C-alpha positions as CSV (number, residue, x, y, z in Angstrom):
1,M,64.5,152.5,-11.7
2,R,61.7,150.4,-10.1
3,I,59.4,153.5,-10.0
4,V,59.7,153.5,-14.0
5,H,59.1,149.9,-14.4
6,A,55.8,149.8,-12.3
7,A,54.9,152.9,-14.2
8,V,55.1,151.2,-17.5
9,A,53.2,148.1,-16.0
10,G,50.4,150.3,-15.0
11,L,50.1,151.9,-18.7
12,L,50.5,148.5,-20.2
13,A,47.7,147.1,-18.0
14,L,45.6,149.9,-18.9
15,A,46.0,149.3,-22.7
16,A,46.2,145.9,-23.0
17,G,43.4,144.7,-20.3
18,P,43.7,142.4,-17.4
19,S,45.1,139.5,-18.8
20,V,47.9,141.3,-19.9
21,A,48.7,142.7,-16.7
22,T,48.3,139.9,-15.0
23,Y,51.0,137.8,-17.2
24,T,53.2,141.1,-17.1
25,T,52.8,141.6,-13.5
26,A,53.4,137.8,-12.4
27,R,56.6,137.7,-14.7
28,A,57.9,140.5,-13.4
29,I,57.3,139.1,-9.6
30,R,58.8,135.8,-10.9
31,D,61.9,137.4,-12.4
32,S,62.3,139.7,-9.4
33,P,65.9,138.9,-8.1
34,R,64.2,139.0,-4.4
35,T,61.7,136.3,-5.6
36,T,63.9,134.2,-7.3
37,G,66.3,133.9,-4.6
38,A,63.5,133.2,-2.3
39,L,62.3,130.7,-4.1
40,A,65.1,128.6,-5.3
41,P,65.8,127.5,-1.5
42,D,62.6,126.3,-0.7
43,S,62.4,123.7,-4.0
44,A,65.4,122.5,-2.9
45,G,64.1,122.0,0.5
46,A,61.0,120.5,-0.7
47,R,62.7,118.2,-2.9
48,A,65.1,117.0,0.1
49,T,62.5,116.5,2.2
50,S,59.9,114.5,-0.3
51,D,63.7,112.5,-0.8
52,A,64.1,112.1,2.5
53,G,60.5,111.1,3.2
54,A,60.5,108.3,0.3
55,T,63.6,106.7,1.7
56,G,61.9,106.7,5.2
57,D,58.7,105.2,3.5
58,A,60.8,102.6,1.9
59,R,62.8,101.9,4.7
60,A,59.8,101.4,6.9
61,T,57.9,99.5,4.1
62,Q,61.1,97.2,4.0
63,D,61.1,96.9,8.0
64,A,57.3,96.0,8.0
65,R,57.9,93.3,5.2
66,A,60.7,91.8,6.9
67,T,58.7,91.8,10.1
68,Q,55.6,90.1,8.6
69,D,57.8,87.7,6.8
70,A,59.1,86.6,10.2
71,R,55.6,86.3,11.8
72,A,54.6,84.1,9.4
73,T,57.6,81.7,9.3
74,R,56.8,81.2,13.1
75,D,53.3,80.5,12.8
76,A,54.2,78.0,9.9
77,L,56.5,76.4,12.2
78,A,54.5,76.3,15.2
79,T,51.3,75.1,12.8
80,R,53.6,72.0,11.7
81,D,55.0,71.3,14.9
82,A,51.5,71.3,16.6
83,G,50.1,69.6,13.6
84,A,52.5,66.9,13.3
85,P,51.8,64.6,16.0
86,A,47.8,65.1,15.3
87,T,48.5,64.1,11.4
88,R,50.7,60.8,12.7
89,G,48.3,60.0,15.2
90,T,45.4,59.9,12.3
91,G,47.4,57.9,9.9
92,V,48.5,55.2,12.6
93,R,44.4,54.8,13.5
94,A,43.5,55.1,9.8
95,T,46.4,52.1,9.5
96,R,44.9,49.9,12.3
97,D,41.5,50.4,11.1
98,A,41.8,49.5,7.6
99,M,43.7,46.3,8.8
100,A,41.1,45.5,11.2
101,A,38.5,45.8,8.5
102,R,40.6,43.9,5.9
103,S,40.3,41.2,9.0
104,T,36.8,41.2,9.7
105,G,36.0,40.6,5.9
106,R,38.5,37.4,6.2
107,L,36.6,36.1,9.0
108,R,33.5,36.7,7.3
109,G,34.9,34.8,4.0
110,V,36.0,31.7,6.1
111,L,32.5,31.4,8.1
112,G,30.5,32.2,5.1
113,T,32.1,29.4,2.6
114,M,32.8,26.9,5.6
115,R,33.8,23.6,4.0
116,D,33.9,20.3,5.2
117,L,31.5,20.3,7.9
118,P,30.5,17.4,9.6
119,E,27.8,15.2,7.7
120,G,24.5,16.6,8.1
121,F,25.2,20.0,8.9
122,F,24.2,22.8,6.4
123,S,26.8,24.6,5.1
124,H,25.1,28.3,4.7
125,A,25.6,30.3,7.6
126,R,23.1,32.2,9.3
127,A,22.8,34.9,12.2
128,P,25.2,34.6,15.1
129,W,24.3,32.0,18.0
130,R,21.9,33.3,20.4
131,A,22.2,31.5,23.9
132,P,19.2,30.1,25.3
133,F,19.2,32.6,28.5
134,R,21.4,34.7,30.1
135,P,23.5,32.9,32.9
136,R,23.8,34.9,36.0
137,A,27.8,33.5,36.5
138,S,29.9,36.1,34.9
139,A,31.9,33.4,33.8
140,C,29.4,31.3,32.1
141,R,28.5,34.8,30.3
142,A,31.8,35.5,29.2
143,L,31.8,32.0,27.4
144,F,28.3,32.7,25.8
145,D,29.4,36.0,24.8
146,A,32.2,35.0,23.0
147,A,30.3,32.5,20.9
148,A,27.8,34.7,20.2
149,G,30.1,37.3,18.8
150,R,30.7,39.5,21.9
151,P,34.3,38.7,23.0
152,P,36.7,40.2,25.1
153,R,37.1,43.7,23.8
154,D,40.6,44.4,24.7
155,G,43.2,44.5,21.8
156,L,40.9,44.3,19.4
157,G,42.4,47.7,17.5
158,G,40.0,50.6,16.1
159,A,37.2,48.6,14.1
160,A,36.7,45.3,15.8
161,A,37.9,42.4,13.9
162,V,35.3,40.1,15.1
163,T,32.3,38.1,13.2
164,A,30.3,34.9,14.2
165,A,27.7,32.7,12.6
166,T,25.8,29.7,13.1
167,Y,25.2,25.8,11.5
168,D,22.2,23.8,11.8
169,G,23.0,20.5,12.4
170,P,21.1,17.3,11.5
171,H,19.2,16.5,14.8
172,L,16.3,19.0,16.5
173,G,17.5,21.8,17.4
174,E,21.3,20.7,16.8
175,L,23.3,23.7,15.9
176,A,26.8,25.1,15.9
177,G,27.4,28.5,17.0
178,V,30.8,30.0,16.3
179,G,32.4,33.6,17.3
180,L,36.0,34.7,15.9
181,A,38.1,37.6,16.9
182,V,41.4,38.4,16.1
183,Y,43.8,40.4,18.1
184,D,46.9,42.6,18.0
185,G,50.1,41.1,19.4
186,N,49.7,38.3,22.0
187,E,46.0,39.5,22.9
188,A,44.5,35.9,21.8
189,A,46.5,33.9,23.9
190,Q,46.0,35.9,26.9
191,H,42.1,35.9,26.3
192,L,42.2,32.2,25.6
193,D,43.9,31.9,29.1
194,V,41.1,34.1,30.8
195,L,38.3,31.9,29.0
196,R,39.9,28.4,29.9
197,A,39.7,29.4,33.4
198,A,36.1,30.9,32.6
199,L,35.3,27.2,31.5
200,I,36.8,25.7,35.0
201,R,34.4,28.3,37.0
202,C,31.3,27.7,35.0
203,A,30.1,25.2,37.0
204,T,26.3,26.0,36.8
205,A,25.3,28.2,34.2
206,D,21.5,29.4,35.5
207,A,19.1,32.1,34.7
208,G,18.0,31.9,38.3
209,T,14.9,29.3,37.6
210,P,15.0,25.3,37.4
211,Y,14.0,25.9,33.4
212,D,17.1,27.5,32.3
213,R,19.4,25.4,34.4
214,L,23.1,23.4,33.2
215,K,25.6,22.1,34.9
216,A,29.1,21.3,34.3
217,S,29.8,17.5,33.2
218,P,32.8,15.9,32.2
219,V,33.2,15.3,28.4
220,P,35.8,13.5,26.7
221,L,36.1,15.6,23.3
222,P,39.2,13.7,21.3
223,G,42.3,16.1,19.9
224,I,41.1,19.0,21.9
225,G,43.5,20.1,24.4
226,G,46.9,21.4,25.0
227,P,48.0,25.1,25.4
228,D,45.9,26.3,22.7
229,A,42.4,24.7,23.1
230,A,39.7,23.4,26.3
231,A,36.8,22.4,26.2
232,R,33.8,21.3,28.8
233,G,30.2,19.8,28.8
234,L,26.8,21.6,30.0
235,T,23.7,19.4,30.6
236,G,20.5,20.1,32.0
237,R,17.3,22.4,31.0
238,A,16.6,25.5,28.7
239,G,13.1,27.0,28.4
240,G,12.3,23.6,30.3
241,Y,13.5,21.1,27.4
242,P,16.5,18.8,28.3
243,Y,19.4,20.6,26.6
244,R,23.2,19.6,26.0
245,M,25.9,22.0,25.3
246,H,29.3,21.6,24.3
247,L,31.7,24.6,25.0
248,V,35.2,24.6,23.1
249,V,37.6,27.5,23.3
250,A,40.7,27.8,21.1
251,R,43.4,29.9,19.3
252,S,44.9,30.0,15.8
253,G,47.8,32.6,15.5
254,H,46.0,35.8,16.3
255,T,42.2,34.6,16.4
256,L,40.5,33.4,19.4
257,I,37.9,30.8,18.6
258,T,34.7,30.0,20.5
259,L,32.6,27.0,19.7
260,V,29.0,25.9,21.0
261,H,27.7,22.3,19.8
262,A,24.3,21.8,21.6
263,G,20.9,20.2,21.1
264,L,18.0,18.7,22.7
265,T,19.6,15.8,21.3
266,P,23.0,15.2,23.1
267,P,25.7,16.4,20.8
268,D,28.3,13.9,19.6
269,P,31.8,14.7,21.1
270,A,33.3,13.1,17.8
271,R,31.4,15.8,16.0
272,T,32.3,18.6,18.4
273,A,35.7,17.5,18.0
274,E,35.7,17.4,14.5
275,L,33.9,21.4,14.0
276,A,36.9,22.7,16.4
277,R,39.6,21.1,14.2
278,L,38.0,22.6,11.3
279,L,37.7,26.1,12.5
280,V,41.8,26.2,13.9
281,R,42.6,24.9,10.1
282,E,40.3,27.4,8.5
283,V,41.2,30.5,10.5
284,G,44.9,29.5,10.1
285,T,44.9,31.0,7.0
286,L,44.2,34.3,8.0
287,D,47.6,34.6,9.4
288,G,49.3,33.3,6.1
């Protein structure tokens, strides 16, 4: 029977041409029980294999996504924990710097609008006081530096809350040099104690020559004293000319005050005391 079918297919191929023969042969092969039986299992296996592969790919993708999410969460927590202290530190520094800048602005406002200066003093503040010479003794240098706007640095915070100014007096070479510094906590009181001790130790301020030499002298300054103020007088020569100086250190709240009242003409102790009381009163508004 198969031989008959093959013979018929061959005759049809000769009669109808290549295309029909090809189709008929392909149809015969496709419909053959042996061929049909062979293709069915292969198709089912391929489909099963494809389904298994798809399931495996999906599971692998899900596992990879879970691993990636876990890693991202861990990295985020590590970044948060590592960055939190730095962020807090930056915030604290920024706050302290802002407060120090605000204090500096208020200090400048106090000195720039100084009212009720002793009669004859020019109320317009000019540049910070410049010492007539650089003392060799460290105690004298500390006092001169504080009056010139270079106070002790410990406790000043991030942005130094410091300012200084000079006011011209009515007599030849007379001036009042003022240095102000706002400190954290109890630092102002501690630095006042240091400068009070410097007043005692500064027995002679000199630059190593007889032309720049000032010696301590007792000067009564009415109303200046107690735990929050101290003063001392220096007399001698600066640049070869007679020179007299009153040095005052005081505290008002968190602010350290250093005052120099000096000139070729001996400064009046009563006016020095008036200047000191004025500064303490004006600076007292900063803590309000």
